TORLUMBA-423738 format. One record per residue (C-alpha): x, y, z; residue in one letter. Coordinates in pm, whole numbers, padded with zeros to 5 digits, always signed. Layout:
XYZA/...
END
This chain:
-05445-01655-08536M/-05809-01562-08480R/-05913-01832-08727G/-05732-02094-08518R/-05901-01957-08205Q/-06246-01982-08360I/-06175-02338-08477L/-06048-02432-08129R/-06358-02283-07965A/-06576-02483-08203S/-06388-02803-08118M/-06422-02737-07747V/-06796-02674-07780A/-06837-03012-07949S/-06688-03212-07659V/-06939-03403-07444A/-06921-03319-07076F/-06747-03597-06883V/-06993-03616-06591W/-07299-03690-06802G/-07485-03364-06731I/-07534-03138-07026E/-07422-02779-07000S/-07706-02547-06912S/-07829-02340-07200S/-07611-02036-07263A/-07750-01695-07175P/-07852-01468-07460A/-07551-01250-07385K/-07228-01402-07261R/-07145-01258-06921P/-06834-01075-06822N/-06657-01252-06535I/-06485-01065-06253L/-06297-01326-06052F/-06161-01184-05725I/-05937-01412-05522M/-05744-01355-05201S/-05483-01576-05038D/-05544-01762-04710D/-05873-01589-04630H/-06038-01809-04368A/-06408-01881-04385C/-06411-01794-04015N/-06308-01439-04109A/-06600-01371-04345I/-06931-01241-04219G/-07135-01442-04468A/-06981-01760-04322Y/-07079-01660-03970G/-06761-01488-03850S/-06782-01326-03508K/-06440-01169-03547L/-06490-00921-03829I/-06752-00762-04051S/-06702-00800-04428T/-06999-00609-04572P/-06880-00589-04934R/-06811-00961-04963I/-07133-01035-04775D/-07324-00819-05022R/-07221-01050-05306L/-07353-01347-05108A/-07679-01165-05027D/-07733-01061-05388E/-07627-01399-05525G/-07512-01736-05393A/-07276-01880-05135I/-07124-02228-05141L/-07157-02357-04785R/-06969-02686-04835E/-06690-02587-05072N/-06341-02737-05043F/-06000-02731-05205C/-05824-03041-05335A/-05480-02956-05190N/-05461-02681-04929S/-05162-02479-05040I/-05140-02172-05265C/-04992-02273-05601S/-05163-02615-05617P/-05506-02470-05543S/-05462-02201-05808R/-05354-02465-06060A/-05665-02674-05987S/-05882-02364-06034I/-05725-02291-06372L/-05730-02646-06506T/-06017-02826-06335G/-05769-03101-06248L/-05632-03253-05929H/-05268-03181-05848S/-05124-03509-05976H/-05253-03426-06327L/-05184-03052-06348N/-04836-03109-06206G/-04846-02844-05932V/-04834-03067-05628T/-04660-02812-05403H/-04539-02454-05395N/-04235-02435-05618G/-04350-02706-05858A/-04316-02596-06219R/-04634-02494-06396W/-04697-02666-06731D/-04808-02382-06954G/-04907-02615-07237S/-05207-02760-07053Q/-05564-02646-07102T/-05695-02366-06879T/-06038-02212-06862Y/-05888-01867-06923S/-05733-01977-07252R/-06055-02144-07364L/-06247-01825-07289L/-05991-01627-07492A/-06028-01870-07781D/-06403-01809-07768A/-06361-01433-07799G/-06316-01316-07440Y/-06046-01067-07351Q/-05858-01192-07048T/-05653-01020-06781A/-05480-01125-06458L/-05374-00855-06213I/-05209-00928-05878G/-05084-01259-05746K/-05011-01529-06005W/-04779-01746-05790H/-04673-02012-06034Q/-04337-02099-06190K/-04260-01950-06438P/-04352-01626-06261H/-04554-01469-06543T/-04871-01604-06713P/-04747-01552-07069D/-04985-01803-07228R/-05275-01799-06982E/-05412-01447-07038V/-05387-01160-07287D/-05297-00895-07030H/-05107-00949-06708W/-04965-00728-06437D/-04846-00960-06164V/-04658-00951-05835L/-04298-01070-05840I/-04033-01120-05573G/-04052-01312-05248H/-04099-01639-05434G/-04378-01497-05647G/-04567-01377-05340Q/-04485-01009-05381G/-04466-00767-05088S/-04729-00570-04900Y/-04551-00236-04928H/-04411-00081-05246D/-04444-00411-05439P/-04278-00496-05768H/-04497-00592-06064F/-04408-00758-06394A/-04587-00682-06722T/-04514-00765-07083R/-04334-00430-07099A/-04102-00504-06806G/-04081-00475-06427E/-04170-00176-06212V/-04192-00086-05842E/-04520+00072-05734E/-04532+00287-05422K/-04825+00210-05198G/-05015-00071-05031Y/-05039-00392-05234C/-05412-00462-05200T/-05503-00106-05297D/-05262-00109-05591L/-05405-00432-05733I/-05756-00287-05722A/-05628+00037-05880D/-05472-00154-06168K/-05782-00372-06217A/-06007-00066-06231L/-05779+00105-06483R/-05786-00200-06707W/-06163-00221-06669L/-06228+00142-06758T/-05941+00233-06991E/-05768-00067-07150A/-06029-00326-07242R/-06227-00351-07565D/-06587-00250-07476P/-06724-00462-07758N/-06604-00795-07620R/-06684-00985-07301P/-06405-01007-07049F/-06252-01226-06781L/-06075-01010-06524L/-05889-01194-06248M/-05802-00958-05962A/-05593-01162-05719Q/-05481-01018-05387F/-05176-01124-05185K/-05358-01053-04858A/-05411-01183-04596P/-05112-01417-04651H/-04808-01393-04425V/-04639-01168-04324P/-04987-01018-04258R/-04919-00646-04281R/-05233-00432-04277P/-05248-00076-04413P/-05203+00208-04164A/-05578+00278-04168R/-05638-00065-04013H/-05370-00077-03744F/-05535-00200-03423K/-05858-00287-03603R/-06057-00471-03487P/-05976-00390-03123P/-05817-00659-02906I/-06133-00691-02697A/-06320-00816-03004Q/-06077-01104-03066L/-06237-01406-02906T/-06032-01722-02864V/-06140-02028-03068P/-06289-02319-02878E/-06002-02545-02985T/-05720-02294-02921F/-05573-02510-02644S/-05614-02840-02829D/-05385-03108-02682D/-05403-03325-03000Y/-05447-03644-02797R/-05738-03783-02995G/-05552-03818-03324R/-05245-03969-03484A/-04915-03818-03358P/-04869-03577-03649Y/-05091-03290-03533A/-04897-03250-03209A/-04568-03226-03399K/-04672-02971-03664A/-04471-02647-03681W/-04756-02402-03709M/-04854-02313-03355K/-04955-01952-03288V/-04699-01923-03007W/-04398-02054-03199N/-04136-01782-03241G/-04113-01439-03086R/-04190-01082-03190P/-03901-00903-03354A/-03636-00738-03143T/-03737-00387-03041A/-03607-00110-03268K/-03514-00354-03541S/-03619-00116-03819F/-03454+00202-03954P/-03471+00485-03700N/-03581+00814-03861P/-03392+01006-03591A/-03065+00828-03669S/-02829+00987-03921V/-02704+00640-04018A/-03056+00515-04086D/-03196+00829-04244R/-03117+00731-04601A/-03270+00386-04559A/-03580+00541-04402W/-03618+00800-04676A/-03623+00527-04941D/-03937+00369-04790L/-04289+00454-04905G/-04531+00616-04663A/-04718+00291-04587E/-04401+00099-04512E/-04265+00377-04293R/-04591+00373-04097A/-04575-00005-04058W/-04215-00010-03939K/-04280+00265-03686A/-04587+00080-03563Y/-04394-00247-03529E/-04114-00074-03338D/-04367+00066-03093Q/-04534-00272-03046R/-04206-00454-03003N/-04084-00203-02746A/-04409-00252-02556D/-04369-00631-02575F/-04017-00623-02433H/-04126-00387-02156R/-04403-00628-02058R/-04171-00927-02092L/-03922-00768-01854A/-04205-00699-01610A/-04288-01071-01600G/-04627-01048-01773E/-04547-01341-02003F/-04402-01579-01748A/-04721-01783-01786D/-04724-01963-02122H/-05098-01906-02166K/-05055-01529-02135A/-04772-01536-02390Y/-04973-01752-02632A/-05277-01524-02607L/-05061-01216-02667Y/-04913-01360-02987L/-05253-01491-03103Y/-05422-01154-03064R/-05134-00962-03217R/-05115-01186-03522R/-05490-01213-03561L/-05533-00836-03537Q/-05285-00792-03824D/-05455-01068-04023Y/-05798-00912-03981L/-05660-00569-04073G/-05548-00722-04404C/-05895-00878-04447V/-06060-00540-04389A/-05851-00392-04674A/-05948-00683-04901V/-06315-00626-04824D/-06285-00253-04898E/-06123-00324-05234N/-06384-00584-05326V/-06630-00300-05274G/-06421-00069-05493R/-06418-00323-05777L/-06793-00383-05757V/-06857-00007-05742D/-06632+00032-06047G/-06847-00214-06240L/-07158-00021-06150E/-07009+00316-06245K/-06902+00172-06579A/-07252+00037-06643G/-07126-00323-06642L/-07282-00465-06327A/-07591-00614-06492A/-07381-00809-06742D/-07106-00926-06507T/-07079-01230-06282A/-06868-01140-05978V/-06695-01415-05781V/-06508-01379-05455Y/-06305-01668-05315C/-05976-01755-05151S/-05729-02018-05268D/-05802-02205-04945Q/-05919-02129-04595S/-05679-02092-04301Y/-05632-02173-03935F/-05665-01848-03740I/-05606-01994-03396G/-05819-02308-03426E/-05622-02599-03279H/-05365-02337-03178G/-05250-02303-03541W/-05183-02037-03805V/-05141-02221-04136E/-05327-02456-04377K/-05207-02780-04555R/-05407-03029-04347W/-05722-03206-04461M/-05883-03081-04139Y/-06186-02860-04192E/-06039-02514-04135E/-05773-02569-04403A/-05967-02779-04653M/-06264-02542-04678R/-06275-02261-04935M/-06499-01955-04931P/-06686-01891-05255F/-06960-01636-05321V/-07097-01531-05659I/-07338-01268-05786R/-07480-01290-06138W/-07782-01063-06186P/-08069-01224-06370G/-07928-01576-06348R/-07859-01644-05979I/-08132-01556-05732K/-08038-01348-05428P/-07966-01536-05105K/-07911-01868-05281T/-07745-02114-05044R/-07576-02427-05181I/-07516-02717-04940A/-07390-02969-05198A/-07026-03083-05182L/-06826-02863-05421T/-06455-02823-05490Q/-06206-02593-05663N/-06176-02833-05959I/-06536-02728-06034D/-06456-02361-06099F/-06309-02399-06449A/-06603-02597-06594P/-06842-02355-06423T/-06690-02046-06584F/-06687-02218-06922L/-07051-02320-06878D/-07144-01962-06793M/-06997-01858-07129A/-07186-02133-07314G/-06878-02354-07362I/-06878-02722-07271N/-06583-02817-07055A/-06329-03053-07212P/-06382-03413-07108A/-06033-03414-06954S/-06141-03174-06678M/-06219-03357-06356Q/-06450-03095-06208G/-06817-03042-06274R/-07006-02725-06360S/-07177-02566-06062L/-07410-02363-06281L/-07711-02595-06250P/-07681-02578-05871L/-07639-02202-05873L/-07934-02133-06100T/-08175-02368-05922G/-08198-02639-06186E/-08288-02991-06082R/-07961-03180-06058V/-07939-03556-06029T/-07636-03767-05946G/-07436-03494-05777W/-07126-03618-05595R/-07153-03730-05234D/-06779-03763-05176C/-06468-03543-05222L/-06104-03642-05274Y/-05812-03454-05116Y/-05435-03499-05151H/-05156-03299-04985Y/-04810-03370-05132Y/-04552-03141-04971H/-04406-03394-04729H/-04247-03242-04422G/-04330-02876-04487A/-04426-02735-04146H/-04370-03096-04032N/-04694-03206-04199V/-04672-03547-04370P/-04819-03630-04708R/-05173-03752-04686H/-05485-03804-04889D/-05842-03885-04799G/-06211-03858-04867V/-06490-03651-04717R/-06864-03709-04733T/-07130-03488-04576Q/-07085-03669-04245R/-06753-03855-04237Y/-06390-03788-04317K/-06111-04043-04366L/-05749-03927-04375I/-05465-04157-04479H/-05109-04060-04379F/-04974-04307-04628Y/-04601-04265-04565T/-04662-04454-04237D/-04994-04618-04334D/-05180-04442-04052V/-05547-04343-04070H/-05783-04104-03896E/-06163-04121-03919L/-06397-03847-03798F/-06772-03830-03752D/-06823-03464-03844L/-07176-03462-03712Q/-07076-03565-03360K/-06722-03424-03368D/-06722-03115-03593P/-06386-02995-03457H/-06219-03329-03540E/-06081-03384-03192L/-06115-03762-03164A/-06048-04010-03443S/-06272-04316-03435V/-06056-04521-03671Y/-06021-04869-03523G/-06319-04821-03290V/-06543-05128-03311K/-06869-04931-03324E/-06751-04758-03642H/-06622-05068-03820A/-06882-05053-04098Q/-06833-04682-04160V/-06457-04737-04159Q/-06487-05012-04419S/-06717-04798-04635D/-06481-04500-04621M/-06177-04713-04709L/-06369-04836-05011N/-06461-04477-05096R/-06096-04376-05084L/-05996-04656-05321A/-06286-04562-05548E/-06191-04193-05560Q/-05829-04273-05634R/-05944-04482-05931R/-06196-04220-06044L/-05935-03945-06060F/-05655-04161-06194G/-05415-04132-05901V/-05133-04372-05991P/-04987-04608-05733D/-04641-04458-05788S/-04722-04143-05590V/-04775-04350-05273F/-04451-04548-05288K/-04216-04275-05170H/-04286-03937-05008P/-04102-03745-05280Y/-04233-03920-05592V/-04404-03687-05841H/-04530-03764-06189L/-04321-03656-06486S/-04478-03435-06750R/-04511-03724-07002P/-04686-03931-06735E/-04933-03651-06662R/-05003-03599-07033V/-05071-03970-07077E/-05308-03979-06779L/-05495-03674-06906R/-05540-03844-07242K/-05689-04148-07071R/-05950-03927-06902K/-06077-03830-07246R/
END
């Protein structure tokens, strides 16, 4: 088996890099890679990205001691597709994960498997969120969340390992960090480099913070976004019809959870872990307060009701973020205590950003800025200078070739991304991309239609192709994307250029015409395999 792995690593190393830039010279010692990823962590909720809502000192430390990607974007703003693009370096139509629930093709090339073939030990702990629900072929060791569609739960979550399934009592984010630290200090081979992927569920819905972060940050700190009351008039009709507004729905009915004072509910209450008991009691108290205020007429005004729900949901979201930040610190501290910090590249990112009240929304999916962006910070002592800031256009398809490059392995020519290492280490880079391609496939989810588009440093073109409707934004003059200028005479030349760019990007990435002919058309596995072969 090891002989085949060595041969495969040799074959991979011999492949020329598709973009025409040679891999940077490998470091004398291959680095360990600690890849920490959360789910739905908005750039606007990270201090290093200028958040005014919350402090994230441990994540910010990585950016201060390393690099931050300022213009980093996902290729399809939804959980499973983004994770698939990170693993494969491919856009969704080629890796097959076009939407949550799409089946993952475990036979395709991933950066984790290539690192393993080259001698790395690999582990994934936390949220995997693909189908099948366990990464049997992607990593050597896995301990992943199961249940709730592969999302796992915040309290007393269930994990699957090669040995079977088990329920763990406690708070999910803390438990994932615990497991990662145990693997780091007790289970790994100290004589081999490692890739450790610690992947948190938080701050994904249902946004349940640990008891230590209830009511943190305080309500008074939660400022309302400038676009919170967006009326959507300056765009195509789709934004106004999306089902993701902060004020949709209502808080739960008061006393909806087991009552510890009730004999009938006592058994159900006793079966809950301490964190979940605390959460349910806290929710009951909040719901009772809501219904008291509702009866008193405090929410007769829609604006007052919307602000109440916004602040309540955002407070829970930010409480989850605070726990993520703490556990990023625990993982980094664990590296230092183990004497591994100097030899380890640490990455923190989220699978996409998230609307946290901007445009009145709490979701992602759109090609609009708050959803399309992705946070990404990296610290690699001795290779990446502190306070490095990257303004080039980067994307999640770039992560796989970057991690391979860091290990001295040339990315396979089939990968569509490009190594970020030359940018990160200050090398002179010529011919870097000036345009990004995006494609959202899950037609109708949250009432968002399928769309694709292109983004340059200044302009963005979105094509809602099921109705052949376009939007065009000048991001310099309209950074909040409030008024499309598609069809405006003064922007005719820009419009023409961006339409040409869109056609060019579709050709570049091999997007077949068939995916545009019907909102539910997806490529079969043989079709994807054939297209990947053509890229070689």
